[in-house]
C-alpha positions as CSV (number, residue, x, y, z in Angstrom):
1,M,0.8,157.4,132.2
2,E,2.3,160.4,130.5
3,K,2.2,162.3,133.8
4,E,4.1,159.5,135.5
5,Q,6.8,159.6,132.8
6,N,7.1,163.4,133.1
7,T,7.5,163.1,136.8
8,K,10.2,160.4,136.5
9,T,12.0,162.5,133.9
10,E,11.9,165.6,136.2
11,E,13.2,163.5,139.1
12,K,16.1,162.2,136.9
13,I,17.0,165.8,135.9
14,N,16.8,166.9,139.5
15,N,19.0,164.0,140.6
16,K,21.6,164.8,137.9
17,T,21.6,168.5,138.9
18,E,22.1,167.6,142.6
19,T,24.9,165.2,141.8
20,S,26.7,167.7,139.7
21,K,26.4,170.3,142.5
22,D,27.7,167.8,145.0
23,S,30.7,167.0,142.8
24,E,31.4,170.7,142.3
25,H,31.2,171.2,146.1
26,I,33.6,168.4,146.7
27,E,36.1,169.7,144.1
28,N,35.9,173.2,145.7
29,N,36.5,171.7,149.2
30,N,39.5,169.8,147.9
31,E,40.9,173.1,146.5
32,N,40.3,175.0,149.8
33,K,41.4,172.1,152.0
34,I,44.9,172.6,153.6
35,L,47.0,169.6,153.9
36,P,47.8,168.5,157.5
37,E,51.6,168.7,156.8
38,D,51.3,172.4,155.7
39,K,49.2,173.2,158.8
40,I,51.8,171.6,161.0
41,K,54.6,173.5,159.4
42,E,52.7,176.8,159.8
43,L,52.1,176.1,163.4
44,E,55.7,175.1,164.0
45,D,56.8,178.3,162.4
46,K,54.5,180.4,164.6
47,L,55.6,178.5,167.7
48,A,59.3,179.1,166.9
49,R,58.7,182.8,166.3
50,T,56.8,183.1,169.6
51,L,59.5,181.3,171.5
52,A,62.2,183.5,170.0
53,E,60.2,186.7,170.9
54,M,59.7,185.4,174.4
55,E,63.5,184.7,174.7
56,N,64.3,188.3,173.5
57,Q,61.9,189.8,176.0
58,R,63.4,187.7,178.8
59,R,66.9,188.9,177.9
60,R,65.8,192.5,177.6
61,Y,64.1,192.2,181.1
62,E,67.3,190.7,182.6
63,K,69.4,193.5,181.1
64,E,67.0,196.2,182.4
65,K,66.9,194.5,185.9
66,E,70.7,194.4,186.0
67,D,71.0,198.0,184.9
68,A,68.4,199.0,187.5
69,F,70.3,197.2,190.2
70,E,73.8,198.5,189.1
71,Y,72.8,202.0,188.2
72,G,69.5,202.6,189.9
73,G,71.0,205.5,191.9
74,F,72.7,207.1,188.9
75,S,70.6,210.3,188.8
76,F,70.7,210.6,192.6
77,A,74.5,210.3,192.5
78,R,74.8,212.9,189.8
79,E,72.7,215.4,191.8
80,S,74.7,214.6,195.0
81,L,77.9,215.8,193.3
82,N,76.6,219.4,193.9
83,L,77.0,218.8,197.7
84,I,80.7,218.3,197.3
85,D,81.0,221.3,195.0
86,N,79.1,223.4,197.6
87,F,81.4,222.2,200.4
88,D,84.4,223.4,198.4
89,R,82.8,226.7,197.6
90,A,81.7,227.3,201.3
91,K,85.3,226.4,202.5
92,Q,86.8,228.8,200.0
93,S,84.4,231.6,200.8
94,L,85.1,231.2,204.6
95,E,88.8,231.2,204.0
96,N,88.6,234.5,202.0
97,D,86.4,236.3,204.5
98,E,88.5,239.0,206.0
99,K,86.4,239.4,209.2
100,I,86.9,235.8,210.4
101,K,90.3,235.1,208.9
102,N,92.8,233.4,211.3
103,S,90.1,233.0,214.0
104,E,89.5,229.9,216.1
105,A,85.9,229.7,214.9
106,L,87.0,229.6,211.3
107,K,89.4,226.7,212.0
108,K,86.8,224.7,213.8
109,T,84.2,225.3,211.0
110,L,86.7,224.3,208.3
111,E,87.5,221.1,210.3
112,H,83.8,220.2,210.5
113,L,83.3,220.9,206.8
114,D,86.2,218.6,206.0
115,I,84.9,215.8,208.2
116,V,81.4,216.0,206.5
117,K,83.0,216.1,203.0
118,K,85.2,213.1,203.8
119,D,82.2,211.1,205.0
120,L,80.4,212.0,201.8
121,I,83.3,210.9,199.7
122,S,83.5,207.7,201.7
123,I,79.8,207.0,201.0
124,F,80.4,207.7,197.3
125,K,83.4,205.2,197.2
126,K,81.2,202.5,198.9
127,N,78.8,203.0,196.0
128,N,81.5,202.8,193.3
129,I,81.6,206.5,192.7
130,E,85.1,207.7,192.1
131,E,86.9,210.9,191.2
132,I,88.4,211.2,187.8
133,V,92.1,211.9,188.0
134,A,92.8,214.7,185.5
135,V,95.8,217.0,186.2
136,N,98.9,216.0,184.2
137,K,96.9,213.4,182.2
138,K,96.3,213.6,178.5
139,L,92.9,215.0,177.6
140,D,90.4,212.2,177.2
141,P,87.1,213.4,175.6
142,N,85.3,210.5,177.3
143,L,86.3,211.8,180.7
144,H,87.3,215.4,180.4
145,Q,85.8,218.5,178.9
146,A,88.3,221.2,177.9
147,M,87.2,224.7,178.9
148,M,90.3,226.7,177.9
149,E,93.8,226.4,176.6
150,V,96.9,227.6,178.5
151,E,100.2,228.3,176.9
152,D,102.9,226.1,178.4
153,E,106.3,225.3,177.0
154,N,107.1,222.6,179.5
155,K,103.9,220.5,178.8
156,E,103.0,218.5,175.8
157,P,100.0,220.0,173.9
158,G,96.8,218.5,175.1
159,T,98.0,217.8,178.7
160,I,95.6,218.9,181.5
161,V,97.3,221.6,183.5
162,Q,94.3,222.7,185.7
163,E,91.1,221.2,186.9
164,I,88.2,223.7,187.1
165,Q,85.6,221.2,188.3
166,K,86.1,217.6,189.4
167,G,84.6,214.8,187.3
168,Y,83.2,211.5,188.6
169,I,82.5,208.1,187.3
170,M,80.1,205.4,188.7
171,K,81.5,202.0,187.9
172,D,82.1,202.3,184.1
173,R,79.6,205.1,183.5
174,L,80.5,208.8,183.4
175,L,78.5,210.8,186.0
176,R,80.0,214.1,184.9
177,P,83.2,215.0,183.0
178,S,86.1,216.9,184.6
179,L,86.1,220.5,183.4
180,V,89.7,221.3,182.6
181,A,92.3,223.6,181.1
182,V,94.7,222.0,178.7
183,S,98.2,223.1,177.6
184,K,99.1,224.4,174.1
185,K,102.4,225.5,172.6
186,P,103.1,229.2,173.0
187,E,102.4,231.2,169.9
188,K,105.6,232.6,168.4
189,N,105.8,236.4,168.2
190,E,106.5,237.3,164.6
191,E,107.8,240.8,165.5
192,N,110.5,239.3,167.9
193,E,111.5,236.8,165.2
194,D,111.8,239.7,162.6
195,K,114.0,241.7,165.0
196,K,116.2,238.7,165.7
197,A,116.6,238.1,162.0
198,E,117.6,241.8,161.5
199,K,120.3,241.6,164.1
């Protein structure tokens, strides 16, 4: 009889312990449990950020695609400018050669060089590559690079008086700047002024 009572008492104690563990477990679960509304807000936020990122990538891709289409030949065009420079150098060299000066062969060669150069310039224009007009313009650091200054009383300071190397643009981008000489006011000779003052 005593044994039965002890067993019942132990069962009651075990039952109480289990129920207290269960209630603790339920309380912990309630603390860790995220409300559905919070979960929805979190997912909406993640979705909005992902969509914004995708839109930014799409815009970036469109811009890169446009640039590639518009300016894909930019490097090739810049390198091709050397051809025009070399035509000019070759022409000048032939014209200055005393052995063939005023000969019929020279005239024909120069004519052929001019034809090839005109064709090349025509191809450039079809591809929106234009010469930069420089002489008698004001120096624009976006288009011109001043290589030297030349004293000139008749020109306003900063006016381009000589083009050393032609510059080119492709649409709205600079392929290479014009290398130019710009005017500056003549420096007054102090000695002359002193002599004039003495007289």
